Short mmCIF file of the C-alpha atoms (twelve columns), coordinates in Angstrom:
data_MODEL
# 
_entry.id   MODEL 
# 
loop_
_atom_site.group_PDB 
_atom_site.id 
_atom_site.type_symbol 
_atom_site.label_atom_id 
_atom_site.label_alt_id 
_atom_site.label_comp_id 
_atom_site.label_asym_id 
_atom_site.label_seq_id 
_atom_site.Cartn_x 
_atom_site.Cartn_y 
_atom_site.Cartn_z 
_atom_site.pdbx_PDB_model_num 
ATOM 1  C CA . MET A 1  9.140   -13.121 -1.773 1 
ATOM 2  C CA . ALA A 2  6.075   -12.267 -3.800 1 
ATOM 3  C CA . LYS A 3  5.094   -15.951 -3.671 1 
ATOM 4  C CA . LYS A 4  4.283   -15.475 -0.133 1 
ATOM 5  C CA . VAL A 5  2.515   -12.045 0.060  1 
ATOM 6  C CA . VAL A 6  0.431   -13.824 -2.333 1 
ATOM 7  C CA . ALA A 7  -0.100  -17.074 -0.883 1 
ATOM 8  C CA . THR A 8  -1.034  -14.823 2.583  1 
ATOM 9  C CA . LEU A 9  -3.515  -12.776 0.373  1 
ATOM 10 C CA . LYS A 10 -5.564  -15.471 -0.442 1 
ATOM 11 C CA . THR A 11 -6.509  -16.719 3.105  1 
ATOM 12 C CA . SER A 12 -9.700  -16.144 4.303  1 
ATOM 13 C CA . SER A 13 -7.903  -12.933 6.690  1 
ATOM 14 C CA . GLY A 14 -6.056  -11.808 3.748  1 
ATOM 15 C CA . LYS A 15 -8.927  -10.803 1.889  1 
ATOM 16 C CA . GLU A 16 -9.627  -7.889  4.332  1 
ATOM 17 C CA . TYR A 17 -6.348  -5.819  2.883  1 
ATOM 18 C CA . SER A 18 -5.937  -3.500  -0.107 1 
ATOM 19 C CA . LYS A 19 -2.668  -2.360  -1.510 1 
ATOM 20 C CA . VAL A 20 -1.955  1.109   -1.619 1 
ATOM 21 C CA . ILE A 21 0.115   3.109   -4.216 1 
ATOM 22 C CA . ARG A 22 0.749   6.573   -3.187 1 
ATOM 23 C CA . MET A 23 2.842   8.922   -5.525 1 
ATOM 24 C CA . SER A 24 5.429   11.389  -3.949 1 
ATOM 25 C CA . ARG A 25 7.745   13.788  -5.099 1 
ATOM 26 C CA . SER A 26 11.009  14.525  -3.914 1 
ATOM 27 C CA . ALA A 27 11.949  18.079  -2.742 1 
ATOM 28 C CA . LYS A 28 15.588  17.771  -3.509 1 
ATOM 29 C CA . THR A 29 15.405  16.343  -7.141 1 
ATOM 30 C CA . GLY A 30 11.494  16.902  -8.291 1 
ATOM 31 C CA . ALA A 31 11.300  13.012  -9.222 1 
ATOM 32 C CA . TYR A 32 8.607   11.256  -8.193 1 
ATOM 33 C CA . ALA A 33 8.715   8.085   -6.134 1 
ATOM 34 C CA . PHE A 34 5.848   5.669   -5.175 1 
ATOM 35 C CA . THR A 35 5.146   3.604   -2.162 1 
ATOM 36 C CA . GLU A 36 3.012   0.334   -2.127 1 
ATOM 37 C CA . THR A 37 1.691   -0.443  1.285  1 
ATOM 38 C CA . MET A 38 -0.688  -3.125  2.276  1 
ATOM 39 C CA . VAL A 39 -3.622  -1.523  4.342  1 
ATOM 40 C CA . PRO A 40 -6.473  -2.745  6.147  1 
ATOM 41 C CA . ASN A 41 -9.593  -1.930  4.222  1 
ATOM 42 C CA . ASP A 42 -10.765 0.298   6.879  1 
ATOM 43 C CA . LYS A 43 -7.869  2.243   7.319  1 
ATOM 44 C CA . VAL A 44 -7.208  3.253   3.248  1 
ATOM 45 C CA . GLN A 45 -9.247  6.493   3.619  1 
ATOM 46 C CA . GLU A 46 -7.144  7.373   6.544  1 
ATOM 47 C CA . PHE A 47 -4.139  6.345   4.947  1 
ATOM 48 C CA . LEU A 48 -4.403  8.469   1.804  1 
ATOM 49 C CA . ASN A 49 -5.460  11.434  3.976  1 
ATOM 50 C CA . LYS A 50 -2.407  11.513  5.819  1 
ATOM 51 C CA . ARG A 51 0.680   12.677  4.466  1 
# 
């Protein structure tokens, strides 16, 4: 699967995306969890400001 994502990102249209990693804390256990998402460059700030 990773090879397909890398191949997709190397196309001319794939360079318009950024990988955003967000850390969140579980209310139940207190453990941290990381979520990775591919977001268009112009929507990165919106994604990070959204909770």
